[in-house]
Structure formats: C-alpha cells, structure tokens
N, C-alpha and C positions, 0 to 999 in steps of 0.2 A: 198613599204611602209611596208608591213607585214614582209618581210625579215629583213628590217632595225630595226623594232620594236624588234624582237627577238634577233638580234645580239647585240643591245645596252644593253640589260639586261646582256649579257655575257661580253661585252667589256667596259662598264662603270666602272670607277675607284672606285667602291663601293663594290658590292656583291662579285665578284670573288677574289680581293685581300684580303678582310677581311676573306673570307672563307678559302683561302689557309693559311693565318696567323693563323686562328683558328685551323686547323687540323695539322699544322706543328709547330707552335710557333716560327717561324724563319723569320726575315726580308729577310735573304739571300735566303730562299726558295721562298718567294714571288717574289723577283727579278728574281730568276731562272725560275719560272713558266712563267713570262712575256717574259723572254729571249727565252725560248724554243718555245713559240708560234711564236716569230719573226724568230727564226732560221728556223722553218718549212716553212716560207715564203720567204727564200732567193733564193733558186734555183727553186722552183716550178713556179714562174712567167715566168721564161725563158722557161721552158718546155711548159707552157701554151701558150705563144706567138708563139713558134715554131710549136705547134700543130694546131693553128687556123689561122695564118697569110696568109696561102695559100688557105683557105677554103671560099667558098661563104656563107655558113651558119655556124655560131658559136653557135647556140642555143643548139645543142646536147652536146657540151662541157660544156656549162653553167649548164645544167641539171646534168651532171655527177659530175662535181666539186662541185656544190652547194649541191647536194644530199649527197655526201660523207662527206662534212663539217658538215651537219646537223646530220649525224650519230654520230659524235663525241660528240655533245651536249647531245644526248640521252645517250651516254656512261657516260658522267659526272653525269647525274641524277642517272643512275643505280649504279655507283660507290659509290655515297653517301648513297644509300639505303643498299647495300650489302657488302661494305668493311669498314674497320676501321684501325686506326693506320697507320703504315708505308705503308701498302699495299694501303691504300686510297691515301696517298700522292703520291706514285709512279704512281698509275693509273691516277691521275689528271694531273701529269706532262706529261705523255705519251699522254693523250688525248688532252691536250693543244698544244703539239707539232704537232700532226696530224691535229688538227683544223687549225693551222697556215699553214700547207702544202696545204690543200685544199682551204683555203681562199686566199692564195697568188695567186694560179692559177685562182681562181674565180675573183679576182680583175682585172686581165688582160682581161678576157672574158667579164665581165660586163662593163668594160670601153670601150671596142670595141663596144659592143651593144649600149651603150649610144651615142657614136660618130656616129653610123650608123643611129639611129632613131630620134635623137634630133638635130635640127639645132643649129648652133653656137650661134645665137642671142637669143635663148630661153633656153639654157642649165641651166642658173642660176635660172630663175624663176621656171622651172619645177622641178629641183632638190630641190628648196626651198620648194615648196608645198609638194613634196614627203617627204622631211625630216621633215617638220613641222607637217604633219599629223602623220607620223610614230613616231616622237619624242613626240607628245602629248599623243599618246597611250602608248608609253614606259614610259613616266613620270608618268602617272596615275598608270600603272601596277607596276612600281618600288615602288611607295609609298604604294600601296596595298600589294605588296609582302613583304615589310619590316614590315608592321603593322599586316597583317592577315595571312601571310604564314611563314615568317622566325621567327618572335618573338614568336608565339605560337607553332612553330615547327610542322606545319601541316603535317599529315600523317607520323609522325615519323621523318621527315627530311625536314625542310622548304627550305633549299637550293636546294635539289634535285627536289622538286616541282617547284621551280622557274626555274631551268634549263630545266625541261620538258616542262614548259609553253613556254619558249623561243624556244625550238625545234619545238613545234606545230606551233607557229606563223611563224617561218622562213620556215617551210614546206608548209604552206598555201601560202606564198609569192611565192615560187618556182612553185607551181601548177598554180597560177594565171598568172605567167610569161609565162609558157608553153601554157596556154589556150588562152591568150589574145594578145600576142605580135606577130605582123607580121614583120618578119625580111627581109629587102631589101637585094638584092645582089649587091655588089660593081662592078663598071665597069672594074677596073684593080686590079689584084692580083699579088703579088710576087710569084716566083717559090718556090716550097717546098725546104727547106734547112735543113741540119743536125744541131743538137744541137751544136756541137763543132765549126762548121763553123760560126754559128750566134754569138758564144762567141767571135770569132776573129773579128767580125764586130763592137764590142762595141766601141772601140776608135773612129772609123770613124763615127758611129752614134752620139756619144756625140759631136764630132766636127762639124757635118753637119749643126747645127744651133748654131750661136755664143751665143745665149742667154740661151741655154739649160744647158751647163756646170755650170755656176754660179747658175742657178736655182736648179740644182741637189745638189750643195753644201749647199744652203739654206735649202733644204729638209733634208739633213743629219744632219745639225746642230740642226734644230728644233726637229728632231727625237731623237737626243741624249739627248735633254732636257726632254724627256719623262721618263727618269730614275726616276723622282719624282712622276709620275702618280700613280703607285701602292700604294704609301704611303700617298696620300692625305687623304683618309678616315681613314686609320689606325692612322695617326697623329691627325685627328679631334676627334677620339673616345678615344685615349689613352693619349694624351698630353693636352687636353683641358677640360677633365672631362665629356664630352658628352658620353652617354650610347650607346651601340651598337644598341639599338632600334631606334636611330636617323638616322640610315642608310637609311631608306626609305625616310625620309625628305630630306636628302642630295642628294640622287639619284633623287628625284623630282626636286630639285633646278638645278642639273646638266643637266638632260634631258629636264626639262622645259625651261631652257635657250637655249638649243639647238633648241627646237621647235620655240620659239619666234624669235630668232636671225636669223634663216635660211631664213626667208622671207626678212629680211634686206640684208643679204649677197647675196642672189640670185639676187634680183633686182639691188643692187649696182654693182654686177659683170657684169650683162648684160649691164648696162649703161656705166660703166667706164672701164671694163676689170677687171680681178681678181687679178692683182697685188696690187691694193688698198685694196682689201679684205684681202690679205695676210699681208699687212702692219698693218692694224688696228687690226687684230686678234692676231698677235704675240705681239703687244704692250699691248693688253688687257690681254693676257696670263701672261705677266710679272707682270702687275698690280695686277691681281687676286692672283698670287702666293705670292706677297708681303703682301697682306691683310691676307692671310691664315697664313703666317709666323709671322706677327706682331700683330694680333688682335685675341683674344681667346673667345670673347663672342659668344653665339649662333647666334645672328644676323649677326655678322661679318663672321662667318664660312659659314652661308647660302649664304651671298653675294659673298664670295670667290668662292664657288662651282658654283653659278650662273654664275659668270664671267668666270670660267674655262670651263664650258659647252659651253657658247657662243663663247669663243675664239677658242676652239678646233674644234667646228663645222665649224667656219669660215675658220680655217686653212685647214681642211680636204676638204671642198668644193673647196677652191681656188687651193690647190695643185693638186687635182684630175682633175680639169677642165683645169687649165693652161697647164698641160702635154699634153692635146689633141691639143694644139694650136702651138706647136713647130714642125718644120720640115714638111715632107710630109705625106700624109695619108697612103701610103703603109708601112711606117716604124712605124706607130703608135703603133701596138701591142708590138713591141720590145722596143720602148721608155718607154711604160708603165711598161714593165718587168724590164728594167734597173732601173727605179726609185723605183719600188717595191723591187727589190733585194738590191739596195743601202740602202734604208730605213731599210730593214730587217737586214742587217749586223750591222748597227748602233744600231737598236732597240734591237738586240739580246745581245749586249755587255752592253749597258747602264743600263738595269734593274739589272743585276748582280752587276755592279759597285755600283749602287744605294743601293742595299741591303747590300753590304759590308760596304759602307760608313755609312749607317744608323746604322748598328750594332756597328761600331767602334766609330763614332762621333755624331750620333744622326740625327734626321730628318732635323733640320735646315741646316746642312751642305749639305744634298742632295738637298734641295730647293735652296740653294745659288748657287750650281754648275749648277742646271737646269736653273736658271735665267741667268747665265753667257753664257750658250749655246744659249739661246733665244736672248740675246743681240747681240751676234756675228751673228746669223742668220739674225736679223733685219738690222744690219750694212751692210752685204753683199747684202741683198735685196735692200736697198736704193742705194748703190753705184754701183752694178754690174748688176742688173736684170732690163731690160726694159719691158714694157708691150708688150707681143708677139702679141696681137691682133692688135695693132697699126701698127706693122711691116707687119703683114699679110695683113691688109687692104691696106697698101701702096705698096704692091707687092714686099717687100724686102725679 
C-alpha cells in the first residue's frame, strides 16, 4: 500500500508529464521520457524471471530491485534542486530510464510474491483493499502536493519535494514488506537456466496455453493506446484554459477514482474472473477519452480524469491478475516477464509517436489514435480471449 502510494505520485499522468514539459518545453521530450521509462523495462523482466524462477525465496531479489528503483526517485528530487536547463532534462531522462529498468524487474518479482501468498479466489479483493487504501492516501497527497507544495514552490522546488515524498513512502512500503511478509517455499521449481536459453523458450511458452497469445495481443494494443497518457494533463491545462494550479485537483480525480473503483474491480474479478473487468475498463477508457476530447468545461475535465483513473486501475488489476491464471505455476515468472517485455516494447515506441503527432497535428490527433488502439484491443478481447479461470476450474 505504501509503495503503491509513492509510485502513483510518480506514474500518474499529471505531475511528471507536466514537469518534463515545463523543463523542456517539448511534447516530443515528454513522449521520449515516457518511452525511456518503458525501454528500461523491456529486458529487465526477463533477467528478473531468470534470476528468481529457480529460487525458493524471491524476497531478496524484491528488496534489491525495489531498493534500486527507489534510489532513482531520490535522484529525481536531487536533480530538480541542483540542476537546471539541459542538464536537468538529460538527468531526468536518464533517471526515468533507470527507474524503468528496476521497476520492470520488480514487477516480475512482486507478481510472483502475490501468486505465492494470495489464493486465487481472494486476489481481487485483497488487491482492491490495498489499491483502495493506497489510492486514497495518494489522492489526498496529490491534491495537497498541487496546492501546498508545487504551487507555492515549497523549499525552492515543489516538484522535487513531491518526488522526495514519493521516495519516502515507497521506502516505508519496502521496509514493511521485509518485516511483515512470510514467504512460503514452493514444492516444485524449474532448474536454473541461462538467459539466452529462456529467450529461445518464448515461442513455446506463448503457445503452451491457447488463450495466452491473444491475451498478449490485447495487452500490447491497450499499451499502444497509452501514447495519449502523458498529454492528458498538458491538454487539460493548455487547451482548455485551466491553470497549472488545477493539477492537484485533476490528480485527486484520477487517483480518487482509482481508490473508489478498485473495490468494484476486485470483488467483480473474484466473482466472475477478470476478463469482464478488462472489458468494462477498456470501454470506460474509451468513453473518458472521448469526454476529455469533446468537452472543455472544468466539470467535464474532472469527470474525464475520474473515468481515466477508474479505467486504467481496472485495466492494470485485470491484466496483472489474469497473467497469473494462464499455463502452469512453474512457468509463471517467465510469462510475467514476456508480458512485461511485450508491453515495454509497445510502450517505449508509442509515447514518442504520440509526442511527434502532438507537435505535428495537435493533441486531438493523439487521442483519436489512442481510441483506435483501445477499440482494437476491445475487439480482440471479445472475439479471441476466453476467461482463463473457467478453463482452469474445468481442468482444461
């Protein structure tokens, strides 16, 4: 919960994109910053899976990867205080890349931990309460950060103070994990394999479960639509007449929706399986983007950000939980790595394309392309992806 609180201050489509735009003045650099973060997460999940899949205990890897990721957030805060101009831009790009490297590996390790300690029938509700409590704290902090830290430029650099606050919260979360979690040992483990050998196994792993390949395609299409995410807040503040001071309120809407909707997504997923959550959240994502594009009143923008927060929290919960239900347990770390790397490849290209399109044709064109990718993702989900839990329960 604490870790999620801090990471959401960094990853929400409000503070970081607007900050990068502020220091660089370029939509392309905003897209590049998001792309570099995703590039960092392309290969590292595979290394992470190779490092842990043969180990009885994965907690040491979680502490190392998580700790190194948090160091990058501290670096972002320090860069804001001590650097300026092009040096600041280059430092932020490098730190976001390294942040992506360690978060990519952490995603595999923490996914494996979740699969080991949380039963299948309770993953949705327990994630929901974790996300809801963490999201509530993050929403309140985001509003407070916008109003009391960033707007008055607290301690000479409001964004740096916000990043340092995120680093403290995520570090407290990692400390709590080490102190409180008792990790069980699995009965069967695969033999240790070399990185290049596991790369050769990818086609067989993707084919091993007939539902996994179309699910992977749905993930990649939905991830491609995230080309618009860095520009939501920039569009709201630059194209609709809202001031930058409104950022805290928009972050509150986005993270508050995440908080409230997580309980719905979690209990719905436990009851029906997470395919339905994926269907509803992608549909909501399309609707919220259309509202943002078509209506420019403050109330409409607030509703759009609320819908975007709810939709993307549902998508993330469904995608991260469904991946645990394909194939067998022994190959789970590598399946998580395949999905993370595939998403990383798509997510590293799409923000750069989004930035170039925004500079050349404007934000509406970016949003239109994003909606098209979401519609394709929804179509493949409806036609090609069955609920994996039903097949697992039926023994297929």
